[in-house]
MARDOMAR-270592 format. One record per residue (C-alpha): residue number from 1; residue in one letter; x, y, z. Coordinates in nm, 4 decimals, m for minus. Layout:
N
BATI, NUM, A, X, Y, Z
...
END
This chain:
406
BATI, 1, M, m0.0051, 0.0026, m0.0006
BATI, 2, V, 0.2849, 0.2345, 0.0933
BATI, 3, A, 0.4612, 0.1493, m0.2433
BATI, 4, A, 0.1446, 0.2219, m0.4415
BATI, 5, G, 0.1047, 0.5537, m0.2604
BATI, 6, V, 0.4596, 0.6530, m0.3418
BATI, 7, C, 0.4153, 0.5605, m0.7091
BATI, 8, A, 0.0954, 0.7548, m0.7407
BATI, 9, A, 0.2648, 1.0530, m0.5814
BATI, 10, G, 0.5477, 1.0251, m0.8209
BATI, 11, V, 0.3098, 1.0217, m1.1214
BATI, 12, A, 0.1281, 1.3211, m0.9895
BATI, 13, G, 0.4545, 1.5050, m0.9397
BATI, 14, V, 0.5683, 1.4346, m1.2999
BATI, 15, G, 0.2310, 1.5450, m1.4254
BATI, 16, A, 0.2467, 1.8586, m1.2283
BATI, 17, Y, 0.5969, 1.9247, m1.3506
BATI, 18, L, 0.4956, 1.8727, m1.7141
BATI, 19, L, 0.1964, 2.1020, m1.6731
BATI, 20, S, 0.4097, 2.3677, m1.5149
BATI, 21, R, 0.6201, 2.3988, m1.8380
BATI, 22, P, 0.5069, 2.6981, m2.0686
BATI, 23, A, 0.2786, 2.5705, m2.3474
BATI, 24, V, 0.3619, 2.6551, m2.7095
BATI, 25, T, 0.1748, 2.6076, m3.0351
BATI, 26, V, 0.3801, 2.4204, m3.3029
BATI, 27, T, 0.3459, 2.3074, m3.6560
BATI, 28, R, 0.5695, 2.1034, m3.8802
BATI, 29, V, 0.8238, 2.1980, m4.1519
BATI, 30, V, 0.7009, 2.0720, m4.4833
BATI, 31, E, 0.8308, 2.0588, m4.8365
BATI, 32, G, 0.6438, 2.2182, m5.1273
BATI, 33, K, 0.6496, 2.4679, m5.4086
BATI, 34, M, 0.7340, 2.8161, m5.2859
BATI, 35, I, 0.6030, 3.1255, m5.4685
BATI, 36, E, 0.7227, 3.4732, m5.3769
BATI, 37, A, 0.4527, 3.7037, m5.4967
BATI, 38, F, 0.2565, 4.0206, m5.4300
BATI, 39, Y, m0.1122, 4.0692, m5.4606
BATI, 40, A, m0.3622, 4.2982, m5.6368
BATI, 41, T, m0.7337, 4.2952, m5.7129
BATI, 42, G, m0.8713, 4.3081, m6.0655
BATI, 43, T, m1.1803, 4.3003, m6.2956
BATI, 44, V, m1.2324, 4.0890, m6.5997
BATI, 45, R, m1.2983, 4.3093, m6.9025
BATI, 46, P, m1.2815, 4.2901, m7.2778
BATI, 47, H, m0.9441, 4.3674, m7.4350
BATI, 48, L, m1.1304, 4.5603, m7.7084
BATI, 49, E, m1.4025, 4.7810, m7.5650
BATI, 50, Y, m1.5458, 5.0877, m7.7479
BATI, 51, P, m1.7769, 5.3638, m7.6265
BATI, 52, I, m2.0234, 5.4596, m7.8996
BATI, 53, H, m2.0521, 5.8371, m7.9107
BATI, 54, S, m2.2541, 6.0608, m8.1322
BATI, 55, S, m2.0457, 6.2423, m8.3857
BATI, 56, V, m2.3161, 6.4991, m8.4347
BATI, 57, G, m2.5684, 6.6733, m8.2193
BATI, 58, G, m2.9330, 6.5988, m8.2812
BATI, 59, I, m3.2255, 6.3666, m8.1931
BATI, 60, L, m3.1637, 5.9977, m8.1381
BATI, 61, E, m3.4292, 5.8963, m8.3890
BATI, 62, Q, m3.3647, 5.5226, m8.4170
BATI, 63, V, m3.1964, 5.2557, m8.1932
BATI, 64, L, m3.1584, 4.9238, m8.3691
BATI, 65, V, m3.0034, 4.7156, m8.0855
BATI, 66, R, m3.0397, 4.6629, m7.7144
BATI, 67, Q, m2.8269, 4.5510, m7.4239
BATI, 68, G, m2.6822, 4.2116, m7.4979
BATI, 69, S, m2.7300, 4.2296, m7.8796
BATI, 70, T, m2.4561, 4.0640, m8.0787
BATI, 71, V, m2.3313, 4.3018, m8.3487
BATI, 72, T, m2.0848, 4.2848, m8.6388
BATI, 73, K, m1.8291, 4.5312, m8.7575
BATI, 74, G, m1.9940, 4.8013, m8.9630
BATI, 75, Q, m2.3458, 4.7173, m8.8482
BATI, 76, E, m2.5738, 5.0166, m8.7969
BATI, 77, L, m2.6572, 5.0609, m8.4305
BATI, 78, A, m2.8559, 5.3861, m8.4183
BATI, 79, D, m2.9315, 5.7116, m8.6002
BATI, 80, V, m2.8774, 6.0632, m8.4671
BATI, 81, I, m3.0685, 6.3083, m8.6971
BATI, 82, D, m2.9898, 6.6798, m8.7388
BATI, 83, P, m3.2081, 6.8403, m9.0157
BATI, 84, Q, m2.9485, 7.1152, m9.0526
BATI, 85, L, m2.6968, 6.8578, m9.1842
BATI, 86, Q, m2.9380, 6.7460, m9.4521
BATI, 87, Y, m2.9878, 7.1097, m9.5567
BATI, 88, Q, m2.6083, 7.1609, m9.5670
BATI, 89, A, m2.5577, 6.8401, m9.7702
BATI, 90, D, m2.8200, 6.9460, m10.0259
BATI, 91, K, m2.6781, 7.2957, m10.0479
BATI, 92, A, m2.3253, 7.1602, m10.0955
BATI, 93, R, m2.4484, 6.9223, m10.3699
BATI, 94, A, m2.6289, 7.2071, m10.5512
BATI, 95, D, m2.3265, 7.4379, m10.5215
BATI, 96, L, m2.1050, 7.1632, m10.6605
BATI, 97, K, m2.3288, 7.1175, m10.9686
BATI, 98, T, m2.3245, 7.4963, m11.0299
BATI, 99, R, m1.9488, 7.5039, m11.0033
BATI, 100, R, m1.9035, 7.2180, m11.2355
BATI, 101, D, m2.1409, 7.3763, m11.4915
BATI, 102, F, m1.9382, 7.6950, m11.4773
BATI, 103, A, m1.6158, 7.4995, m11.5363
BATI, 104, D, m1.7626, 7.2993, m11.8259
BATI, 105, P, m1.6526, 7.4585, m12.1556
BATI, 106, E, m1.9727, 7.3615, m12.3194
BATI, 107, K, m2.1969, 7.4952, m12.0412
BATI, 108, S, m2.0093, 7.7764, m11.8796
BATI, 109, P, m2.1474, 8.1228, m11.9505
BATI, 110, V, m1.8322, 8.2791, m11.8269
BATI, 111, L, m1.6076, 8.0793, m12.0658
BATI, 112, H, m1.8636, 8.1328, m12.3443
BATI, 113, E, m1.8238, 8.5053, m12.3008
BATI, 114, F, m1.4453, 8.4801, m12.3161
BATI, 115, D, m1.4732, 8.2676, m12.6320
BATI, 116, Q, m1.6932, 8.5255, m12.7967
BATI, 117, R, m1.4539, 8.8076, m12.7029
BATI, 118, I, m1.1563, 8.6055, m12.8346
BATI, 119, I, m1.3402, 8.5436, m13.1664
BATI, 120, A, m1.4146, 8.9096, m13.1935
BATI, 121, A, m1.0618, 8.9989, m13.1124
BATI, 122, E, m0.9247, 8.7444, m13.3733
BATI, 123, Q, m1.1541, 8.9081, m13.6361
BATI, 124, M, m1.0367, 9.2553, m13.5509
BATI, 125, L, m0.6783, 9.1359, m13.5691
BATI, 126, D, m0.7402, 8.9897, m13.9109
BATI, 127, V, m0.8820, 9.3206, m14.0300
BATI, 128, A, m0.5861, 9.5153, m13.8726
BATI, 129, S, m0.3383, 9.2713, m14.0300
BATI, 130, Q, m0.4895, 9.3181, m14.3722
BATI, 131, Q, m0.4737, 9.7025, m14.3322
BATI, 132, E, m0.1107, 9.6740, m14.2184
BATI, 133, E, m0.0202, 9.4682, m14.5217
BATI, 134, R, m0.1999, 9.7120, m14.7534
BATI, 135, F, m0.0170, 10.0142, m14.6077
BATI, 136, A, 0.3128, 9.8311, m14.6275
BATI, 137, A, 0.2564, 9.7569, m14.9958
BATI, 138, L, 0.1500, 10.1120, m15.0723
BATI, 139, A, 0.4544, 10.2490, m14.8837
BATI, 140, Q, 0.6811, 10.0307, m15.1153
BATI, 141, R, 0.5319, 10.2026, m15.4151
BATI, 142, N, 0.5521, 10.5454, m15.2405
BATI, 143, A, 0.1671, 10.5602, m15.2471
BATI, 144, A, 0.1467, 10.5898, m14.8720
BATI, 145, S, 0.3653, 10.7530, m14.6107
BATI, 146, A, 0.5878, 10.5696, m14.3697
BATI, 147, N, 0.3816, 10.7200, m14.0840
BATI, 148, D, 0.0606, 10.5580, m14.2195
BATI, 149, R, 0.2464, 10.2307, m14.2507
BATI, 150, D, 0.3801, 10.2546, m13.8900
BATI, 151, Q, 0.0349, 10.3485, m13.7510
BATI, 152, A, m0.1220, 10.0492, m13.9237
BATI, 153, F, 0.1492, 9.8258, m13.7797
BATI, 154, E, 0.0931, 9.9629, m13.4228
BATI, 155, H, m0.2787, 9.9164, m13.4663
BATI, 156, M, m0.2279, 9.5590, m13.5619
BATI, 157, K, 0.0064, 9.4996, m13.2596
BATI, 158, K, m0.2546, 9.6354, m13.0266
BATI, 159, F, m0.5227, 9.3985, m13.1481
BATI, 160, W, m0.2657, 9.1089, m13.1223
BATI, 161, A, m0.1871, 9.2085, m12.7580
BATI, 162, D, m0.5551, 9.2336, m12.6719
BATI, 163, L, m0.6159, 8.8846, m12.8206
BATI, 164, E, m0.3260, 8.7355, m12.6204
BATI, 165, S, m0.4522, 8.9073, m12.3091
BATI, 166, L, m0.7935, 8.7585, m12.3529
BATI, 167, K, m0.6472, 8.4121, m12.4016
BATI, 168, D, m0.4447, 8.4457, m12.0787
BATI, 169, Q, m0.7527, 8.5757, m11.8924
BATI, 170, R, m0.9540, 8.2793, m12.0163
BATI, 171, L, m0.6850, 8.0359, m11.9017
BATI, 172, A, m0.6723, 8.2047, m11.5605
BATI, 173, K, m1.0491, 8.1909, m11.5358
BATI, 174, V, m1.0391, 7.8183, m11.6264
BATI, 175, R, m0.8056, 7.7546, m11.3389
BATI, 176, E, m1.0118, 7.9703, m11.1032
BATI, 177, L, m1.3263, 7.7777, m11.1992
BATI, 178, Q, m1.1467, 7.4455, m11.1520
BATI, 179, E, m1.0337, 7.5577, m10.8068
BATI, 180, D, m1.3898, 7.6503, m10.7327
BATI, 181, V, m1.4913, 7.2977, m10.8342
BATI, 182, E, m1.2256, 7.1422, m10.6074
BATI, 183, V, m1.3452, 7.3520, m10.3126
BATI, 184, A, m1.7063, 7.2667, m10.3778
BATI, 185, E, m1.6159, 6.8899, m10.4017
BATI, 186, A, m1.4377, 6.9171, m10.0672
BATI, 187, A, m1.7422, 7.0925, m9.9155
BATI, 188, D, m1.9771, 6.8214, m10.0648
BATI, 189, R, m1.7515, 6.5440, m9.9250
BATI, 190, A, m1.7571, 6.7054, m9.5796
BATI, 191, A, m2.1332, 6.7527, m9.5893
BATI, 192, R, m2.1889, 6.3963, m9.6940
BATI, 193, E, m1.9513, 6.2717, m9.4283
BATI, 194, N, m2.1371, 6.4647, m9.1589
BATI, 195, L, m2.4559, 6.3227, m9.3004
BATI, 196, R, m2.3093, 5.9731, m9.2882
BATI, 197, R, m2.2010, 6.0152, m8.9265
BATI, 198, Q, m2.5650, 6.0352, m8.8279
BATI, 199, K, m2.5563, 5.6649, m8.8636
BATI, 200, L, m2.3689, 5.5090, m8.5665
BATI, 201, L, m2.1846, 5.1955, m8.6823
BATI, 202, S, m2.0212, 4.9180, m8.4755
BATI, 203, P, m1.6401, 4.9399, m8.4996
BATI, 204, I, m1.5885, 4.5709, m8.4100
BATI, 205, D, m1.7624, 4.2335, m8.3910
BATI, 206, G, m1.8957, 4.2203, m8.0336
BATI, 207, V, m2.1825, 4.2663, m7.7913
BATI, 208, V, m2.3715, 4.5719, m7.6650
BATI, 209, L, m2.2690, 4.5887, m7.2999
BATI, 210, D, m2.5140, 4.8465, m7.1617
BATI, 211, E, m2.8649, 4.9658, m7.2234
BATI, 212, P, m2.8570, 5.2215, m7.5178
BATI, 213, M, m2.9954, 5.5691, m7.4654
BATI, 214, A, m3.3676, 5.5953, m7.5296
BATI, 215, R, m3.5137, 5.7047, m7.8632
BATI, 216, D, m3.6142, 6.0671, m7.9247
BATI, 217, T, m3.3487, 6.1818, m7.6788
BATI, 218, R, m3.1609, 6.4966, m7.7745
BATI, 219, V, m2.7826, 6.4306, m7.7678
BATI, 220, E, m2.4872, 6.6551, m7.7886
BATI, 221, V, m2.1742, 6.6086, m7.9927
BATI, 222, N, m1.9737, 6.3222, m7.8410
BATI, 223, G, m2.2728, 6.2223, m7.6340
BATI, 224, H, m2.2547, 5.8628, m7.5053
BATI, 225, I, m2.5027, 5.6293, m7.6675
BATI, 226, M, m2.3872, 5.2771, m7.5680
BATI, 227, Q, m2.0825, 5.0543, m7.5116
BATI, 228, V, m1.9744, 4.7782, m7.7468
BATI, 229, A, m1.7043, 4.5208, m7.6746
BATI, 230, D, m1.5566, 4.2010, m7.7923
BATI, 231, V, m1.6491, 3.9613, m7.5066
BATI, 232, R, m1.5191, 3.6342, m7.6658
BATI, 233, V, m1.3544, 3.4356, m7.3879
BATI, 234, Q, m1.0174, 3.4422, m7.5748
BATI, 235, N, m1.0221, 3.8187, m7.5901
BATI, 236, L, m1.0961, 3.8801, m7.2183
BATI, 237, V, m0.8325, 4.0143, m6.9872
BATI, 238, I, m0.8298, 4.0939, m6.6144
BATI, 239, R, m0.7317, 4.4510, m6.5423
BATI, 240, A, m0.5498, 4.4804, m6.2076
BATI, 241, A, m0.4955, 4.7829, m5.9908
BATI, 242, V, m0.1313, 4.7618, m5.8695
BATI, 243, D, m0.0170, 4.9759, m5.5782
BATI, 244, E, 0.2383, 5.2416, m5.6671
BATI, 245, E, 0.5107, 5.0873, m5.4458
BATI, 246, K, 0.4781, 4.7489, m5.6297
BATI, 247, I, 0.4508, 4.8621, m5.9964
BATI, 248, A, 0.8296, 4.8487, m6.0452
BATI, 249, R, 0.8084, 4.4750, m5.9832
BATI, 250, V, 0.5615, 4.4199, m6.2716
BATI, 251, R, 0.7102, 4.3339, m6.6138
BATI, 252, L, 0.5603, 4.2297, m6.9480
BATI, 253, G, 0.5314, 3.8559, m6.9776
BATI, 254, Q, 0.5435, 3.8129, m6.5976
BATI, 255, K, 0.3560, 3.5042, m6.4861
BATI, 256, L, 0.0862, 3.5148, m6.2239
BATI, 257, T, m0.1921, 3.3113, m6.0663
BATI, 258, M, m0.5494, 3.4470, m6.0529
BATI, 259, T, m0.8590, 3.3452, m5.8439
BATI, 260, L, m1.1971, 3.4810, m5.9287
BATI, 261, Y, m1.4813, 3.5042, m5.6800
BATI, 262, S, m1.7063, 3.3299, m5.9293
BATI, 263, F, m1.4703, 3.0322, m5.9394
BATI, 264, P, m1.3656, 2.9938, m5.5694
BATI, 265, K, m1.2334, 2.6417, m5.6183
BATI, 266, S, m1.0348, 2.7124, m5.9338
BATI, 267, S, m0.7326, 2.9186, m6.0202
BATI, 268, F, m0.6102, 3.0565, m6.3512
BATI, 269, D, m0.2680, 3.1166, m6.4906
BATI, 270, G, m0.1879, 3.4391, m6.6805
BATI, 271, T, 0.0807, 3.6705, m6.8120
BATI, 272, V, 0.1076, 4.0472, m6.8005
BATI, 273, S, 0.0235, 4.1783, m7.1499
BATI, 274, D, 0.0032, 4.5584, m7.0906
BATI, 275, I, 0.1301, 4.8027, m6.8300
BATI, 276, Y, m0.0352, 5.1392, m6.8461
BATI, 277, P, 0.2018, 5.4281, m6.7866
BATI, 278, K, m0.0027, 5.6696, m6.5804
BATI, 279, A, m0.1224, 5.6198, m6.2212
BATI, 280, D, m0.4762, 5.6855, m6.1041
BATI, 281, P, m0.4231, 6.0215, m5.9269
BATI, 282, N, m0.6696, 5.9416, m5.6546
BATI, 283, R, m0.6017, 5.5830, m5.5764
BATI, 284, R, m0.2275, 5.5935, m5.6635
BATI, 285, T, m0.2510, 5.2651, m5.8435
BATI, 286, F, m0.1420, 5.1594, m6.1984
BATI, 287, E, m0.3607, 4.9584, m6.4286
BATI, 288, V, m0.2096, 4.6282, m6.5627
BATI, 289, D, m0.3829, 4.3943, m6.8118
BATI, 290, V, m0.3313, 4.0224, m6.7702
BATI, 291, S, m0.4120, 3.7717, m7.0333
BATI, 292, F, m0.5519, 3.4343, m6.9332
BATI, 293, L, m0.3471, 3.1264, m7.0400
BATI, 294, N, m0.6323, 2.8840, m6.9565
BATI, 295, P, m0.9592, 3.0784, m6.9736
BATI, 296, D, m1.2747, 2.9132, m6.8603
BATI, 297, P, m1.5584, 2.9086, m7.1186
BATI, 298, N, m1.7853, 3.0607, m6.8544
BATI, 299, L, m1.5785, 3.3744, m6.7923
BATI, 300, R, m1.7783, 3.6946, m6.8148
BATI, 301, A, m1.6826, 4.0593, m6.8333
BATI, 302, G, m1.7258, 4.2215, m6.4906
BATI, 303, M, m1.6131, 3.9251, m6.2759
BATI, 304, T, m1.3755, 4.0323, m6.0018
BATI, 305, G, m1.0940, 3.8452, m5.8252
BATI, 306, E, m0.7374, 3.8588, m5.6965
BATI, 307, L, m0.4008, 3.8239, m5.8633
BATI, 308, A, m0.0734, 3.6899, m5.7266
BATI, 309, F, 0.2107, 3.8457, m5.9301
BATI, 310, I, 0.4888, 3.5871, m5.9198
BATI, 311, D, 0.8442, 3.7271, m5.8529
BATI, 312, R, 1.0264, 3.4017, m5.7966
BATI, 313, T, 0.9532, 3.0299, m5.7417
BATI, 314, A, 1.1162, 2.7254, m5.5914
BATI, 315, D, 0.9750, 2.3827, m5.6792
BATI, 316, R, 1.1122, 2.1916, m5.3710
BATI, 317, A, 1.1517, 2.4227, m5.0722
BATI, 318, L, 1.1395, 2.3704, m4.6981
BATI, 319, L, 0.8431, 2.5791, m4.5858
BATI, 320, V, 0.7458, 2.7291, m4.2548
BATI, 321, P, 0.4499, 2.9634, m4.1867
BATI, 322, S, 0.5622, 3.3261, m4.1976
BATI, 323, Q, 0.4897, 3.3842, m3.8242
BATI, 324, A, 0.7455, 3.1166, m3.7348
BATI, 325, V, 1.0170, 3.3664, m3.8125
BATI, 326, Q, 1.0409, 3.5632, m3.4859
BATI, 327, N, 1.3207, 3.8235, m3.4183
BATI, 328, N, 1.5201, 3.6796, m3.7088
BATI, 329, S, 1.5101, 3.3343, m3.5610
BATI, 330, I, 1.3040, 3.0162, m3.5933
BATI, 331, W, 1.2424, 2.8238, m3.2714
BATI, 332, A, 1.2058, 2.4375, m3.2722
BATI, 333, V, 1.1011, 2.2027, m2.9990
BATI, 334, R, 1.3429, 1.9142, m2.9534
BATI, 335, S, 1.3247, 1.6702, m2.6681
BATI, 336, G, 1.0842, 1.9044, m2.4837
BATI, 337, H, 1.3192, 2.2071, m2.5040
BATI, 338, L, 1.3390, 2.5227, m2.7175
BATI, 339, T, 1.6132, 2.5335, m2.9811
BATI, 340, R, 1.6858, 2.8531, m3.1541
BATI, 341, T, 1.7854, 2.8508, m3.5245
BATI, 342, P, 1.9060, 3.1634, m3.6974
BATI, 343, A, 1.6513, 3.2291, m3.9749
BATI, 344, Q, 1.8175, 3.1644, m4.3041
BATI, 345, V, 1.5260, 3.2466, m4.5253
BATI, 346, G, 1.5137, 3.2561, m4.9039
BATI, 347, L, 1.1811, 3.3332, m5.0720
BATI, 348, R, 0.8919, 3.4855, m4.8708
BATI, 349, S, 0.5307, 3.5312, m4.9247
BATI, 350, I, 0.2438, 3.6492, m4.7026
BATI, 351, E, 0.1862, 3.2845, m4.5891
BATI, 352, H, 0.5203, 3.1180, m4.6016
BATI, 353, A, 0.8952, 3.1563, m4.5661
BATI, 354, Q, 1.1514, 2.9253, m4.7325
BATI, 355, V, 1.4135, 2.7869, m4.4911
BATI, 356, T, 1.7461, 2.7344, m4.6582
BATI, 357, A, 1.9392, 2.5897, m4.3672
BATI, 358, G, 1.9100, 2.4576, m4.0065
BATI, 359, L, 1.5821, 2.2625, m4.0293
BATI, 360, K, 1.4613, 1.9444, m4.1943
BATI, 361, I, 1.1201, 1.8137, m4.2974
BATI, 362, G, 0.9011, 1.7217, m4.0021
BATI, 363, D, 1.0797, 1.9365, m3.7377
BATI, 364, Q, 0.8407, 2.0928, m3.4894
BATI, 365, I, 0.8645, 2.4693, m3.4964
BATI, 366, V, 0.6940, 2.7216, m3.2753
BATI, 367, I, 0.4347, 2.9542, m3.4225
BATI, 368, S, 0.3046, 3.1072, m3.0921
BATI, 369, P, 0.4886, 3.4190, m2.9643
BATI, 370, I, 0.8162, 3.3369, m2.7859
BATI, 371, G, 0.7974, 3.6384, m2.5556
BATI, 372, A, 1.0286, 3.5937, m2.2625
BATI, 373, L, 1.1135, 3.2326, m2.3338
BATI, 374, H, 1.4730, 3.1488, m2.3962
BATI, 375, E, 1.6831, 2.8848, m2.5679
BATI, 376, G, 1.7053, 2.5553, m2.3841
BATI, 377, Q, 1.3962, 2.6313, m2.1775
BATI, 378, A, 1.1721, 2.3294, m2.1118
BATI, 379, V, 0.8314, 2.3646, m2.2818
BATI, 380, R, 0.5329, 2.1527, m2.3575
BATI, 381, V, 0.3407, 2.1322, m2.6854
BATI, 382, G, 0.0043, 2.2881, m2.6180
BATI, 383, S, m0.1364, 2.2156, m2.9624
BATI, 384, V, m0.0098, 2.1031, m3.3106
BATI, 385, M, m0.1554, 2.3031, m3.5971
BATI, 386, D, m0.1703, 2.1768, m3.9578
BATI, 387, P, 0.1027, 2.3609, m4.1627
BATI, 388, Q, m0.1345, 2.5014, m4.4226
BATI, 389, V, m0.3848, 2.6161, m4.1566
BATI, 390, A, m0.1053, 2.7931, m3.9783
BATI, 391, A, 0.0064, 2.9615, m4.3001
BATI, 392, D, m0.3393, 3.0683, m4.3784
BATI, 393, L, m0.3539, 3.2683, m4.0567
BATI, 394, N, m0.1202, 3.5180, m4.2156
BATI, 395, K, m0.3436, 3.6105, m4.5020
BATI, 396, P, m0.5183, 3.9396, m4.5026
BATI, 397, R, m0.8917, 3.8942, m4.5418
BATI, 398, E, m0.8974, 4.0402, m4.8933
BATI, 399, V, m0.6617, 3.7630, m5.0209
BATI, 400, Q, m0.8282, 3.4652, m4.8558
BATI, 401, L, m0.8980, 3.3083, m5.1948
BATI, 402, F, m0.5331, 3.2095, m5.2516
BATI, 403, K, m0.3820, 2.8823, m5.1353
BATI, 404, L, m0.0274, 2.8537, m5.2383
BATI, 405, P, 0.0942, 2.4982, m5.3204
BATI, 406, T, 0.2551, 2.2986, m5.0446
END
């Protein structure tokens, strides 16, 4: 009986001693793929998206599509009518006809007048030439004076000069009338183009994204009518808003992993296809377009999600939860005592840190705060947490979708 009592007391003493040790929470060192990344949010949107604006001011007389309508390039979407434009087009067409008639040698009254004056001048020149020849012949026979001969010659020269002047004037008038035709043709083209712009055409094959403006609405020049986009899955991108301090880490062709709220159990791979050069002045973020490498057929414009921009990767890395690194050290529990290992960390993410030396797979490491505990101190394991669960504790709420490979 005494021996049994001594044994029970000994067991109780050992139990009390063990319970008196500080309790720590531990997890295990595991091996897995390590991804060093930073995060951003984004929205799925078409790569090709066009706002349809009115090129003219007027009344929205006809709307031929509605939200969700499939359209083809060049298809008429709506008409904005301005009666003044039709008047200007009719006026320009009439003016062009008049200018062409004036420039037509067979119809032009101006050129006809010049032709008549030239014919009259030629006839007068013929008379003057005959008179000059007659006085020249008389002067050779001394039947007329040299003064009469010279006056007849000067008279002929004057009619010749008048004729040449009329020809030059006619040529100049022809050029002037042709210029008038060219100006009228330009005005007619501009008027017809303005008239044509009353019809709003689709610039691409795509879909109408929003509800078009209602009929009979007065719109101003550049007034928004509707939005058209190419929403085929292969032409969708996700536009991310990257914080200013991280944009220098983004590069064209960079790989990343994406998770969309509409597909919580799936992830998508992508690459950076465009980096826009100017920051949003209010949010201080830069827009980055990412192309899907494995788009889901059910992707839709407007879906939102999160993106992990991958800086570096390691396929087989020793991983510990990020909170295991405390004061540049990692603490392990060996034989019931704390062992301090200097933190030799390679890649880091929000959830994990890669250990490059000092630990091996399966080692128990402390993830609860060390506080005043010291190396060699006897401790007891209060709880053992799954490595992935421990790593997930480090995620901000806005990136809870991501689960990096282990």
